[in-house]
N, C-alpha and C positions, 0 to 999 in steps of 0.2 A: 224342216220347214222350207218351202219353196221360195225362190227369189220374189215372185209376184206377191206372195202372201206377206213377206217381210216388208216389201215396199208399201203395201196397203196399210199395214199396221203402223209403219213409220209415219205415213201421212196423217193417220188418225191421232197419234200421240203428239205430233207436231202441232196439229190444229187446235189442241186444247191447252197448249203451253201458254202461260201468262208471265208477265214481268211486273213486279211490285217493288218500287224503290230500288231498282237495279238488280233485284234477285229473281231468278227463275222460280216459278211456282206452278203447282197444279191443284185443281179442286178435287177434294176427296170424292165428292159425288160424281164428278165426271170420270175420275180414275176408276171408281167402282164399276161403271159401265164398260170402260175400256178393258178391264181385267176379266170381264165375263161374269161378274157377280150380280145377279138379278135382285138379290135381297140385301138391303142395307145392314140388317142385323148380322148376317153372316160376314159381310165385309168388315163390320165393326170389330169382330173378333180378331181379324187379321191386323187391323189398325192397332189394337191393344198390344198384340205381340210385337209389332214394329216399334211402338212407343217404349215398351220394356227393353227391347234391344238397344234403343237409342240411349236410354238411361244407363244401361250396363256398359255402354261404350263411352260414357262420360259426356254425351251430347245434351243439349238443352231442349227439352220438350217444347217450351213456349216459343222457341225460334223455329224449329223444324216442323212443328204441328201447331198452327195458329188457328184458334177457334174463330169462326165468322158465321154470318147468317146470309141467306140469299132468298130471293123471291122466285117462286116457280109458278108457271101458268097452269091453271086448271081449266076445266071445261066452261064454256059460255063466258069467257073473258075474266073469270075469277082468278085470284092469285093467292098464294099461301107462302108464308115465311117458314123456311126450314133451316136447321143447323147444318153447317158445312165446316170443313177444315182446309186451310191453305197449307200445302205441303211443299217443302223444298225438294230438290233433286235427291238429297240424302234420305229424306223421309220416304220418298217414293221408292227408292232403292231398297230400303228396309222392308217396306210393304211387299214388294215383289219377292224378296228373299223369304218372306214368311207366308207367301201365298201358295196356292195349289199349283205346283210346277207342271202338273199334268195338263193344265189349261195352256193352250198355245199362246194366248195373250200374256199370261204371266211369265212364261219362258222367254218371250220376246222382251218384256219389261225388265227382266233381270239384267239383260245386256244393255238395253236402251238407256237406263238410268245410271249405268256404271261407266259409260263412255261420255266424255265431254264433247268430242268432235262428233256432232250429230249428223252423220252421213250414212245413208242406207247401206252402202257397200261395206263400210267399216263394221257396222252392226252385224251384217250377214256373216262376214269373215269371223268375227268374234263368236257368234253363235255356233258356227261350225267347230271352232276350237273348243268351246264349252261342251258341245255334244261329244266330241272325241274324248275329252277328259272324263266326262261322266260315264261313257261307255267303258273306258279302261278301269275305272273304279268299280263298276258293276261286274266286270269280268273277274276282278280280284275277289270280290265277295262271293261270286258263284263258285270259283275254284276253291276258295276256303271252305265253303259249305260242302262241296263235293269231296274234298280231302277228309273232312270230318266223317262223312257218311262211309267212305271207303275204309277209314281206319277201324270203324266198328265192324267191318266185314273182312278183316284180316289183311288189309293192304297198308304197308308202312309208307313213310315219306319217299323212300327210294322207289318203291313200287308205283307210287302215284306219279313220280317224275317220269318213269318209263311209260306209263299209260298216257300221260299228257303228251309226251313226245311222239308216241305212236299215233295219237289223235291228230297232231299237227301234220304228220306225214300223210295221213289220209286226206286231210283238208287241202294241203298245199302241194302234194306229190313231190315233196322234198324233205330230206332229213333236217333235223334241227340245225346241225352244223352247216349243211348246204344252204339253208334258208338264211342263217346268220351271215354267211359269207356273201351271199347274193345281195343282202340288204345292208351290208357293212355294219352289223350290230356288234358291239363289244362283247367278248366272251362272258363277261360278268353280268350282263344285262339280259332281262327276258325279252324275247322277240316281240311280245305284245306291246312293249313300250314304243315300238317303231312301226307298228302296223297302222294302215289307214283305218278309219272308223268302221267301214263295212266288214273288214277282216276281223276286227276286234269283236264286233257283234256276231259274226259267224262263229267264232270260237266260243263265245258266251252261250249262244243257242245250243251248240253241240254239247257243251258241258251241262247245261240245264236239262237237256234230254237224257243225258247219262244219269244225272241225279235222280230223275223221276223213274227211269226204267230199272235202275239198280234196285230201287225199293219195291217197285211194282212186281218185278220178276224175282225178287228176293235173291239176287246174285251175290255170291261170296267167292273170295279168292281173286288173285290177280288176273288169271287167264280169261275167265268168262266176262269179267268187268272190262278188261282190255278189248275184247272182241266187240262188246257193246259200244264202247267209246269210239272205236275205229269205225264201226258201222254208222254211228250218228254223225261223225265228221264227214264220212263219205256221202251221207244223205244231204248234208248241208252243202257240200261241194257241188253236188248235182243240181241243187236249186240255183246256186250261183252261176254255174255253167249254162243252165237253161235260160238264164237272163243275160247271157253274154258277158259274164264277169269271170275272169280266170284269176283266182286269188294270188297265185305265185307271180303273175305278170304285173300286178299293181305296184307302182313305185312306193318306196318306203316313205313314211311320214316323219315329220320332225319329232325328236325325242319328246314324249308326252310329259316328262318331268319338267323340261324347259318350258313347255307350253303352259303347264299348270303354274309354274313360278311367275311367268309373265302375266298371266291373267290376275293373279293375286296382287302383284305390284301395280298393275293398271288400275285395279279397284281402289287401292290405297291412294294412288295419286289423284284419281278422278273425284274422289269423295272428300278431299281435304278442303 
């Protein structure tokens, strides 16, 4: 998500924030539009999920989700009364967590309602950190799936480790040991935990390509699968180079495990 887009969404969310008896709150009807839900019935399903999550966490529904009514203007000066719900920041956070994260507005809201210091630059930084954590989780899932596919085709854990290492060498033009030394990665930790987001996604794309082609080409055994994985990583490297990105020259990022723990702790503190 670009800085300009984040700043625009920040202004929109700030514009509809209210204060009632000293408590920040948002209108469910207004939040529905902000989150990109054109239909109230669809948004109501998300509301119900959020309320259930609130109950499971020991929260009070009547405090975080307060039923109210409001008047809306119709054509020719007519008005109509509709039901609405006043939502606390915590309620909005739960709604965002249960919404469609593929929607840009929902992804933004997940961070916006989790931080108490409402400043666009802080939200932007946190969204970048969230994106990196999600990318790392996705890579783990992809590699787990690939490992399962290869196991069925005669490649054991040791063979998979060799294939993955050869793929990294094709992507970064450095061996695993060289890359770890260059990035000061502890021997016991995977390189991916210290890669920037674009490199994590590059590894994930190459692994996804290998998963698809191993099945489509019906490859079996370590050597043909290794060649396939090396070719895919080399192809991804070419894309990066064509766009002016040299993966082995990118600086290492903060340990993703530390970032993940920090995000979890910040969520807990912000929502107390």
